[in-house]
C-alpha positions in Angstrom: 0.0 0.0 0.0 1.3 3.5 -0.8 0.1 7.1 -1.0 1.6 10.0 -2.8 0.5 13.6 -2.6 1.9 17.1 -3.0 1.7 20.1 -0.7 2.4 23.9 -1.0 0.9 27.3 -0.4 0.8 30.9 -1.8 -0.1 31.9 -5.3 0.2 35.3 -7.0 -0.1 35.3 -10.8 2.6 36.7 -13.0 5.2 36.9 -10.2 8.0 37.7 -10.8 6.3 40.3 -13.0 6.8 40.0 -16.8 5.0 42.6 -18.9 5.2 40.2 -21.9 3.5 37.3 -20.1 -0.1 36.5 -19.9 -1.3 38.5 -16.8 -2.7 35.4 -15.2 0.3 33.2 -15.9 1.4 31.1 -12.9 4.9 29.7 -13.4 4.7 27.5 -10.3 1.7 25.6 -11.7 3.6 25.1 -15.0 6.4 23.6 -13.0 4.0 21.2 -11.3 3.1 20.0 -14.8 6.7 19.6 -15.7 7.5 17.4 -12.6 4.2 15.5 -13.0 5.1 14.5 -16.6 8.5 13.0 -15.5 7.1 10.7 -12.7 6.7 7.0 -13.0 3.2 5.6 -12.3 4.0 4.7 -8.7 5.0 8.2 -7.9 1.9 10.0 -9.3 0.3 12.2 -6.6 -3.3 11.4 -5.6 -4.0 15.1 -4.8 -2.5 18.5 -4.0 -3.0 19.6 -0.4 -2.9 23.3 -0.8 -2.3 25.1 2.5 -3.8 28.5 1.9 -3.3 31.9 0.2 -4.8 30.7 -3.1 -5.6 34.3 -3.8 -4.0 37.6 -2.6 -6.9 40.0 -2.4 -4.6 42.6 -0.7 -1.5 42.4 -2.9 -0.3 44.8 -4.2 -3.4 46.7 -3.0 -7.0 45.7 -2.1 -9.4 47.5 -4.5 -12.6 46.3 -2.8 -14.1 44.1 -0.2 -17.5 43.2 -1.7 -18.3 39.6 -2.7 -17.6 40.4 -6.3 -14.0 41.5 -5.6 -13.2 38.2 -3.9 -14.9 36.1 -6.6 -12.9 38.0 -9.3 -9.7 37.0 -7.6 -10.6 33.3 -7.6 -11.7 33.5 -11.2 -8.4 35.1 -12.2 -6.5 32.2 -10.7 -8.7 29.5 -12.4 -8.6 31.4 -15.7 -4.8 31.1 -15.8 -3.5 29.3 -19.0 -0.9 27.7 -16.8 -3.4 25.0 -15.7 -3.4 23.6 -19.2 0.3 23.4 -20.1 2.5 20.4 -20.6 2.0 16.7 -21.3 0.2 16.2 -18.0 -1.4 19.5 -17.2 -2.0 20.5 -13.6 -5.7 20.8 -14.1 -5.8 17.0 -14.0 -4.5 16.9 -10.4 -7.3 17.1 -7.7 -6.7 19.9 -5.1 -7.8 19.9 -1.5 -7.9 23.4 0.1 -7.6 25.2 3.4 -8.1 28.8 4.3 -5.5 31.4 5.2 -5.3 35.1 5.6 -4.9 36.4 2.1 -8.2 34.9 1.1 -9.6 37.4 3.7 -7.1 40.1 4.7 -3.5 40.1 5.8 -2.9 38.5 9.2 -6.7 38.0 9.8 -7.7 37.4 13.4 -11.0 39.2 13.8 -13.5 36.3 13.6 -16.2 35.2 11.2 -18.7 38.1 11.6 -16.5 41.2 11.2 -16.2 42.6 7.7 -14.8 41.6 5.2 -14.9 38.0 6.4 -18.6 37.3 5.3 -17.8 38.6 1.8 -14.5 36.7 1.6 -15.8 33.4 2.7 -18.6 33.3 0.1 -16.4 32.4 -2.9 -14.2 30.2 -0.7 -17.2 28.0 0.0 -18.3 28.0 -3.6 -14.9 27.2 -5.2 -13.2 25.2 -2.5 -15.3 23.9 0.4 -17.9 22.5 -2.1 -15.3 20.2 -3.5 -13.2 19.4 -0.4 -13.8 16.1 1.5 -17.1 16.3 3.5 -16.9 17.8 7.0 -17.1 15.1 9.7 -19.8 15.2 12.4 -18.5 16.5 15.7 -20.1 16.6 19.2 -18.5 20.0 19.7 -20.1 22.0 16.9 -22.9 21.8 14.3 -21.6 20.6 11.0 -22.9 23.6 9.1 -20.8 25.9 11.3 -17.5 24.1 10.8 -14.8 24.8 8.2 -12.3 22.2 9.3 -12.5 18.6 8.3 -10.8 15.2 8.3 -10.5 12.3 6.0 -8.5 9.1 5.4 -6.7 8.0 2.3 -4.8 4.7 2.3 -2.2 4.5 5.0 -2.8 8.1 6.4 -5.6 10.0 8.0 -5.7 13.8 7.7 -7.0 16.7 9.8 -7.2 20.0 7.9 -7.4 23.0 10.3 -9.0 26.3 9.9 -6.5 28.7 11.5 -8.3 31.9 10.6 -12.1 31.7 11.2 -12.0 31.1 14.9 -8.8 32.8 16.1 -8.6 35.6 18.5 -5.8 38.3 18.8 -2.4 36.7 19.6 -0.1 37.0 22.6 -2.8 37.0 25.3 -3.2 34.5 28.1 -6.5 33.3 26.5 -5.4 33.6 22.9 -6.8 30.8 20.7 -6.0 30.0 17.1 -8.6 27.3 16.8 -11.5 28.2 19.0 -12.9 25.8 21.6 -14.9 23.4 19.3 -12.1 23.0 16.7 -9.5 22.5 19.5 -11.6 19.7 21.1 -12.2 18.1 17.7 -8.5 18.1 17.0 -7.7 16.6 20.4 -10.3 13.9 19.8 -8.7 13.2 16.4 -5.2 13.0 17.9 -6.1 10.6 20.6 -8.4 8.3 18.5 -6.9 4.9 17.5 -6.7 4.4 13.7 -7.7 1.2 11.9 -4.9 -1.2 11.3 -3.8 -0.1 7.7 -3.5 3.6 8.9 0.0 4.2 10.2 0.2 8.0 9.9 -1.8 11.0 11.2 -1.2 14.2 9.1 -2.2 17.5 10.6 -2.3 20.5 8.2 -2.0 24.1 9.4 -2.0 27.1 7.1 0.6 28.8 9.3 3.8 27.3 10.8 3.7 25.4 14.1 7.3 26.4 14.8 8.1 29.7 16.5 11.5 29.8 14.7 10.4 32.5 12.2 11.2 35.8 13.7 9.3 38.1 11.3 5.5 38.0 11.8 5.9 35.4 14.6 2.7 36.4 16.3 0.7 35.4 13.2 2.1 31.8 13.5 1.6 29.4 16.3 4.4 31.5 18.0 1.6 33.8 19.0 -0.5 31.1 20.5 2.1 29.2 22.6 -0.3 27.9 25.3 -2.6 26.3 22.8 0.4 25.0 20.9 1.7 23.3 24.1 -1.6 21.6 24.7 -1.4 20.1 21.2 2.2 19.1 21.4 1.6 17.2 24.7 -1.4 15.5 23.1 0.7 14.5 20.0 3.6 13.2 22.1 1.3 11.1 24.2 -0.6 9.8 21.2 2.5 8.7 19.3 3.6 6.6 22.3 0.2 5.2 23.3 -1.3 4.6 19.8 1.8 3.6 17.9 0.9 6.0 15.1 3.3 8.7 13.8 2.1 12.3 13.6 3.4 14.7 11.0 2.7 18.4 10.7 2.4 20.2 7.3 2.2 23.9 7.0 2.7 26.9 4.6 2.4 30.7 4.5 6.0 31.7 5.0 7.3 31.8 1.3 10.2 29.7 2.6 10.9 26.1 3.5 11.8 24.8 6.9 11.7 21.3 8.5 11.5 21.5 12.3 11.4 18.9 15.1 9.6 19.3 18.4 11.4 16.8 20.8 9.4 15.3 23.6 11.0 16.6 26.8 10.5 13.3 28.5 12.6 11.4 25.9 15.1 13.9 24.3 18.8 13.5 25.0 20.9 16.6 25.7 24.6 16.4 25.6 25.6 18.1 28.9 29.2 18.4 27.8 28.2 20.6 24.8 27.3 24.2 24.8 25.2 23.8 21.6 21.5 23.4 21.7 19.9 19.9 21.6 20.0 18.2 18.3 16.6 16.8 19.0 17.4 13.1 19.7 14.6 11.1 21.1 10.8 11.1 20.4 9.4 14.1 18.7 6.9 15.6 16.2 8.2 16.7 12.8 6.9 19.7 10.7 7.5 20.4 7.1 6.6 24.0 6.0 6.6 24.8 2.3 5.9 27.7 0.1 5.5 29.6 -2.1 4.1 27.9 -5.2 4.3 31.3 -7.0 5.4 34.3 -4.9 8.4 36.3 -3.6 10.8 35.0 -1.0 12.8 37.0 1.5 16.5 37.4 0.5 17.6 37.2 4.1 17.3 34.5 6.8 14.3 35.1 9.1 14.2 31.6 10.5 16.6 30.4 13.2 16.6 28.2 16.3 16.8 29.9 19.8 16.1 27.0 22.2 15.8 23.2 22.3 12.0 23.2 21.9 12.0 23.8 18.1 15.0 22.1 16.6 16.0 23.0 13.0 16.3 20.1 10.6 16.6 22.1 7.4 16.0 25.7 6.3 15.8 26.7 2.6 14.5 30.3 2.0 15.5 30.8 -1.6 13.2 30.1 -4.5 10.0 31.6 -5.9 8.5 28.2 -6.7 8.5 25.5 -4.1 6.4 22.5 -3.2 6.7 19.3 -1.2 6.1 15.8 -2.4 5.0 13.3 0.3 5.2 9.6 -0.2 4.0 7.0 2.3 4.9 3.3 1.8 3.7 0.3 3.8 6.2 -2.6 3.6 5.3 -6.3 3.5 6.5 -6.8 7.1 4.1 -4.1 8.3 6.7 -1.3 8.7 6.3 2.0 7.0 8.2 5.0 5.6 7.2 8.6 4.9 9.5 10.6 2.6 9.3 14.3 2.1 10.9 15.7 -1.1 11.3 19.4 -1.5 11.2 20.8 -5.1 12.5 24.2 -5.9 12.1 25.6 -9.4 10.9 22.1 -10.5 14.1 20.4 -9.2 14.2 18.0 -6.3 16.7 19.5 -3.9 16.2 17.9 -0.5 14.7 14.7 0.9 14.0 13.4 4.4 12.6 10.1 5.6 10.6 9.1 8.7 10.3 5.5 9.5 7.9 3.3 11.5 9.4 -0.2 12.3 7.2 -3.2 12.0 7.6 -4.2 15.7 6.0 -1.0 17.1 3.7 -1.7 20.0 0.9 0.6 21.1 1.5 1.9 24.6 5.3 1.8 24.4 6.0 3.0 20.9 9.4 4.5 20.2 10.2 5.8 16.8 13.7 6.3 15.3 14.9 9.8 14.4 14.4 11.1 10.9 17.0 10.6 8.2 18.2 12.9 5.5 18.3 11.1 2.2 19.9 13.8 0.1 20.7 17.5 0.2 21.5 19.5 -2.9 21.3 22.9 -1.1 24.4 24.0 0.8 23.0 26.5 3.3 23.4 26.8 7.1 20.5 25.8 9.3 19.2 29.3 9.9 21.6 32.2 10.5 20.7 35.5 11.9 21.8 38.8 10.4 20.5 41.4 12.8 20.8 44.4 10.5 18.9 42.7 7.6 16.4 41.3 10.1 15.6 44.7 11.5 15.3 46.1 8.0 12.7 43.5 7.1 10.9 43.9 10.4 10.6 47.6 9.6 9.4 46.9 6.1 6.9 44.4 7.5 5.6 47.0 10.0 5.4 49.7 7.2 3.4 47.3 5.0 1.0 46.6 7.8 0.5 50.4 8.4 -0.2 50.9 4.6 -2.6 48.0 4.6 -4.5 49.5 7.6 -4.7 52.8 5.8 -5.9 51.3 2.6 -8.4 49.2 4.5 -9.8 52.3 6.2 -10.2 54.1 2.8 -11.7 51.0 1.3 -14.1 50.7 4.2 -15.4 54.3 3.6 -15.8 53.6 -0.1 -17.4 50.1 0.3 -19.8 51.1 3.0 -22.1 52.5 0.2 -21.3 49.4 -2.0 -22.6 47.0 0.7 -25.7 49.1 1.3 -26.5 49.2 -2.4 -26.1 45.5 -3.0 
């Protein structure tokens, strides 16, 4: 038994800008087609797990917040000629979607009633929720009010989070990214035993679980550390008691990073070394990939500061990135998950997680991950304070401009909404 799927995030058409290209051209989608055409039958992906920012309503500027403006952005992406290029065009690959901020507004955390959320969510439901796997019934919320969902495919089960609709402002004692009902549903999923063929639990978040990104940290799980700790403890416990490996997939950052979250009860720290823990022992792994077609920061914004979030690999460069996940069940019952990072249509890095055949529920211990190949020579996150402060200032300036534009748009669109 095997399963292959791809994962990425973040699309902005005709970026880098080319005045001679079709205005809706998406180079990253064309690269998906190129890679797809070279694969043998056993490596063909079953689906693309797209982790948010399918549109950028607010880039370079947001010109309206009515339903029509949001629908127009989806239609532009789907009208791209890039879907139909190559021997095996990307239009033939099924896509599963989750929501992030640029489908609504940059760094959205104002709930599901405040404008412009109601207008933004309308086309998201029409274009994406309607073709996603069905939402599972939950004792914690009515089905019609949930936007997160779970499904099983072959040797893996999936829980697809909504990290925008229910979140509150970050950095407070009671800050929540998921809201009560979604958090309880996720905890139920994590602790629930899977049927025998299912060896892996995949949890997808539109924003990184790691706090190692030091620009816009509060928009990631770094702004919701108490809730993150609840989930980490549940995942560490579930891996040991259920004998099922849990992997986190995320996007949003326009960079790639692989991070390990060691279980404090099992990690081994070399007391003779001044360096941070290398993450030996039990732990949860996260692979964060993006963008499929967007800019990347020319400086390092990801680096490790403690032994809670251990850097495995950091690759910021590249406007076009996606991850290919392959899960294989061996005849003896063991299993491997391989994650291959593609940058500009080339496979540049691969990592493997294994599950031995003799794993026993209640006392499961999994081996560390293993790097298969690395074609990118770059340090594991290096801080340049001058460059970092420049980008933090630019990030702040962008947020202020966005706020100003939002205010102007609000005055203009107030009449629009009344007239509709």
